[in-house]
N, C-alpha and C positions, 0 to 999 in steps of 0.2 A: 293246669292247661295244655299240658302237653298232649297231644294227640287229636287236637280240636282243628285239624288242618292247617295251611298254609299261612300265615298272617305276615302282614306287611311290615316292612322296615319300622315303621312309626309306631306300630301297635309292639313292636320286639322293643323298641327305644322307652316305650312309656312302662312298659312290664319291668325292664331293667333298674329305670327311676325308681320306680315304685319301691322295689326289692331293695334298692341304696338308702332310701327314705325309712323303712319302716322294719324291713325283716331282721330280727333278730342275728340269725345266722344266713347270711347272705348266699354263702357258699352252695348250701344246700336246697336254698331256693332257686338259684342260678341251674343248678341241675337238674332240679323238679319239674321246673318251668320251661325246660330246652332251649334255655338261652345260647347255648353254648353251640348246639346245632345251627342256629340261625344269624349265630354273628361270625361268620369266619375268622376274624382278626383275633377271637377268645379261642375259638377251636385249634387254630395254630400251634397255641401256647403249649399243647397235650403233646405236642410232635416235636418240641422244641428242648432238647436235654439242657442240663446243665452240670458245670463242672462239680463234682460230688464233694471237693475239696470245702467248695464255698458254699455249697447247694445240696448237703447229704437227703435234706428233706424230698428230693424228687425232679419232676420236671419244672417248667415255668409256669403250667395252670394249678399245679399242686401249691406252689410260691405264693402264686397271685391271690389265687381263692382265699388261702390261709390269710395272707396279708389284709385281704378285704374282711374277713371277719374280726381280725384283731382291730381294724379300724372302726366297726362298727360297735365294738364292745368299747372301746374308748369313749367314742362320743356319746354312747349312752351314760357310761359312770359320768363323764363330765357334763351330761344334760344339755348339749348341743342342740338346736334347732334342728328340722328335718333338712332343710336345705344345705345346712353344714356337714350333717352327717353324709349326705348324699354326694356332696363332693369329696369326702375324706374317703369313704368306702369306693367310689368310682376310681379315683386318683390312686387309691391302692390297688385297686385290681388292674387297671390299665398301667401301671407306673414300668413295666416290661413287655409291655405290647410290640416292642422293636426287636426283640430277642431273636423272633424267627427269622427276620430279614437279616441280623448281622452276625449270628451265631457261626463259630469257625473252630473246627477241629485243627489244634497245631501243636504236635511234638506230645501228643498225649494228655493234651488240656485242653480245655473250653471255655473260648472268649466271645464274646458280645460286645466289643469297641465300638461305641456310637449308638447303642440302641436307644439312650436318652434321647438323641437329636430323633431319630427314625421313629420313636415311639410317639413323641409329640404330635408330628407329622400325621400319624394314624389315627391317633386320637380328634383332631381336627378333622380329617374325611369321615372317619366313623360315626362322629356326633353329628356331622352333619346329615350323612346318611337316615341316621336313628331317629333325629329330629329331637336330638336331645337339646335343652335350653343351653343357647349360646354363652352363658357367663359362666356355665358351669363347664362346659366344655374347654373355652379359652382359660379357665382355672388349674384345672386339671393338665390339660397339656402342659401350661407351665410349670407345675411339680414334677411332671415327667423329665420334663427337658433339663430340670434343674436337680434331680434327687441322686446324683453322682456327683454333686459337686465337692461333698468332703471327702471323698476319696481321695484327691489330689492333694489333700493337707493334711500332714504331718500334726499332731499337737491342737494348740489353739490356733483357730483362725484368723487373719489380720482384719480389722475394722473394713479394711478396702475390699475383701473377698465377700464379707457379712454384707456388707451395705449393697455391693453389686446384686448378690441373689436376692437380698430383701426386695429392693428396687423393682427387679425384675417379675417377681411375685406380685408386688402390690400394684405395677402398670396393667396385671392381667387379671385383677380384681380378688386377688387370696394374699395370702400372708406367710411369713416365715413361721408362725407360730403352725400353721395347716401345713406348711412343708414338713415341719419338724414330727408331726404324727405321721406321715407318709414313711420318712426316713425310719423312724421307729419300727413301724410294721414291718416295713422290709427287712431291716436288720435281724426282727424277733421270728419272723417267721421262716427261719432256716433250721429249726430244730436243734441238733447239738452243737450246729455252727452259729447259733445266733451269737452276737455279741454286746458290749456294753452301746448303750444308745449314743450314735453318733452324732445327733442334735444337739445335745446338752451344751457342747460348747460355741456352738455357732448362737444358740438363744443366751449363752451367757455373755458372748461379746457384744450382739445387739442390744441388749439391757444397759452396754455403757456407752452405746452411740449418743452424740449429743446433738444431731441433726434434727 
């Protein structure tokens, strides 16, 4: 589809949604269809470096596309329907959308504090512009906004912490299970810096909640 002239935002959104629902390797389809050229929020990820200690795989775009591919593979392995697949792929693709606006260089290190909240804002505004389905946008924004919740917790999270994140996700039409997939893909899409699945203790605690 690349090279067929300027497309409307609605057409770009429709193409992105189709990729998230259907393509086996979303990263390739996104590049082949010139989605990056049409969506400045995604293009900006390629210009945003990451701290090589945590992200030796490269810039934010490399990481985000990899996470989206992992989410697609997981959804296909689990036999999820197209709507759930689209949510997981797009939430994984968008989870670090706030990094271009929040990345700072300090003392030889790179940080992006607050990128989760900024990313959620960008997902909502971009979703409206691209005419993506509102329920999907609302859910993806909630996942992005909470995808760093596990970072501030050492060891087993408290029932209160898990309940708080779970309730925020459910209020947005998604679930702790969907959040866990994105957290897992985020952690795995780091090459040699990949770490154990941070969502596991959260899911374990969630199973013990009696409310």
